[in-house]
C-alpha atoms as one frame of an Amber mdcrd trajectory, in Angstrom:
protein
  94.862  98.227  80.250  97.481  96.176  78.439  96.525  95.877  74.780  98.625
  92.716  74.288  96.202  90.902  76.560  93.311  91.685  74.197  91.639  94.392
  76.248  91.467  97.756  74.572  89.076 100.240  76.087  88.368 103.655  74.703
  87.721 105.826  77.788  85.148 107.836  75.837  83.119 104.676  75.141  83.334
 103.315  78.700  83.722 106.210  81.142  82.658 103.971  84.034  85.969 102.051
  83.751  87.960 105.228  84.188  85.911 106.208  87.221  86.412 102.773  88.846
  90.158 102.954  88.181  90.303 106.412  89.753  88.093 105.513  92.748  90.170
 102.397  93.483  93.424 104.291  92.825  94.523 101.713  90.220  96.177 104.177
  87.814  99.657 102.765  88.353  98.336  99.186  88.323  96.628  99.703  84.939
  99.520 101.551  83.317 101.343  99.699  80.529 104.650  98.436  81.962 106.719
  99.179  78.865 108.975  96.913  76.844 111.949  96.948  79.243 110.119  94.893
  81.849 109.862  91.673  79.795 113.414  90.316  80.325 113.240  91.015  84.046
 109.811  89.385  84.288 111.177  86.284  82.527 114.065  86.119  85.000 111.604
  86.469  87.880 109.414  83.601  86.657 112.450  81.445  85.904 113.598  81.788
  89.515 110.279  81.878  91.365 110.172  78.109  91.912 113.315  78.366  94.035
 111.951  80.996  96.417 112.225  81.028 100.179 109.820  83.105 102.255 108.345
  84.942  99.257 111.787  86.257  98.232 113.936  85.418  95.211 117.157  86.679
  93.698 116.768  88.315  90.273 119.854  89.791  88.619 121.601  90.177  91.956
 118.680  91.824  93.756 116.444  90.216  96.352 112.822  90.608  95.285 110.031
  90.231  97.831 106.712  89.259  96.287 104.237  88.903  99.123 100.918  90.760
  99.083 102.304  93.691 101.105 105.241  94.229  98.716 102.969  94.090  95.662
 100.474  96.517  97.205 103.321  98.871  98.146 104.704  98.810  94.598 101.309
  99.629  93.067 100.557 102.153  95.844  97.475 100.207  96.936  96.194  99.760
 100.478  96.751  96.481 102.287  93.561  94.531 102.883  93.868  92.132 105.785
  92.097  88.764 105.719  90.894  89.006 102.122  89.975  85.890 100.132  93.221
  86.024  98.156  95.715  86.282 101.039
Protein backbone atom coordinates (compact mmCIF):
# COMPACT_ATOMS: atom_id res chain seq x y z
CA UNK A 1 0.00 0.00 0.00
CA UNK A 2 1.27 3.49 -0.75
CA UNK A 3 1.77 5.37 2.51
CA UNK A 4 1.51 8.78 0.81
CA UNK A 5 -2.13 8.03 0.12
CA UNK A 6 -2.83 7.68 3.85
CA UNK A 7 -3.12 3.91 4.01
CA UNK A 8 -0.59 2.23 6.22
CA UNK A 9 -1.33 -1.34 7.16
CA UNK A 10 0.75 -3.42 9.49
CA UNK A 11 0.47 -6.98 8.11
CA UNK A 12 0.59 -8.37 11.65
CA UNK A 13 -2.50 -6.34 12.62
CA UNK A 14 -4.48 -7.18 9.47
CA UNK A 15 -3.35 -10.55 8.12
CA UNK A 16 -6.53 -10.83 6.03
CA UNK A 17 -5.25 -8.03 3.75
CA UNK A 18 -2.08 -9.94 3.00
CA UNK A 19 -4.05 -13.08 2.22
CA UNK A 20 -6.38 -11.19 -0.18
CA UNK A 21 -3.38 -9.61 -1.91
CA UNK A 22 -1.76 -13.02 -2.31
CA UNK A 23 -4.97 -14.78 -3.44
CA UNK A 24 -5.66 -12.08 -6.05
CA UNK A 25 -1.98 -11.97 -7.06
CA UNK A 26 -1.80 -8.20 -6.42
CA UNK A 27 1.74 -8.15 -4.99
CA UNK A 28 3.14 -6.11 -7.87
CA UNK A 29 0.06 -3.87 -7.95
CA UNK A 30 0.41 -3.04 -4.23
CA UNK A 31 4.17 -2.50 -4.31
CA UNK A 32 5.36 1.09 -3.79
CA UNK A 33 6.40 2.46 -7.19
CA UNK A 34 9.45 4.34 -5.94
CA UNK A 35 10.41 7.97 -6.36
CA UNK A 36 11.65 7.71 -9.97
CA UNK A 37 8.15 7.18 -11.33
CA UNK A 38 6.78 10.64 -10.44
CA UNK A 39 8.27 12.66 -13.35
CA UNK A 40 7.20 10.04 -15.86
CA UNK A 41 3.70 9.89 -14.37
CA UNK A 42 3.44 13.69 -14.65
CA UNK A 43 4.46 13.51 -18.31
CA UNK A 44 1.88 10.78 -18.89
CA UNK A 45 -0.95 12.82 -17.36
CA UNK A 46 0.16 15.96 -19.19
CA UNK A 47 -0.15 14.15 -22.52
CA UNK A 48 -3.12 11.86 -21.86
CA UNK A 49 -5.68 14.37 -23.16
CA UNK A 50 -4.09 14.16 -26.61
CA UNK A 51 -4.33 10.37 -26.90
CA UNK A 52 -5.51 8.40 -29.89
CA UNK A 53 -6.71 4.82 -29.47
CA UNK A 54 -5.54 4.54 -25.85
CA UNK A 55 -1.93 5.35 -26.85
CA UNK A 56 0.19 8.42 -26.09
CA UNK A 57 3.78 9.46 -26.60
CA UNK A 58 5.76 9.95 -23.37
CA UNK A 59 9.44 10.86 -23.64
CA UNK A 60 9.68 9.38 -27.11
CA UNK A 61 7.95 6.09 -26.27
CA UNK A 62 4.44 5.08 -27.27
CA UNK A 63 2.52 4.05 -24.16
CA UNK A 64 -0.62 1.93 -24.47
CA UNK A 65 -2.98 2.31 -21.54
CA UNK A 66 -5.99 0.13 -22.25
CA UNK A 67 -7.19 -2.45 -19.73
CA UNK A 68 -5.18 -5.27 -21.36
CA UNK A 69 -1.90 -3.31 -21.22
CA UNK A 70 -2.46 -2.36 -17.57
CA UNK A 71 -3.32 -5.94 -16.60
CA UNK A 72 -0.24 -7.20 -18.45
CA UNK A 73 2.01 -4.71 -16.64
CA UNK A 74 0.67 -5.72 -13.21
CA UNK A 75 0.65 -9.42 -14.21
CA UNK A 76 -3.11 -9.66 -13.64
CA UNK A 77 -5.59 -11.72 -15.64
CA UNK A 78 -7.84 -10.04 -18.17
CA UNK A 79 -11.49 -10.05 -17.16
CA UNK A 80 -13.80 -9.71 -20.14
CA UNK A 81 -17.06 -7.77 -19.86
CA UNK A 82 -16.44 -6.43 -16.36
CA UNK A 83 -18.24 -3.32 -15.09
CA UNK A 84 -15.14 -1.16 -15.54
CA UNK A 85 -14.29 -2.03 -19.16
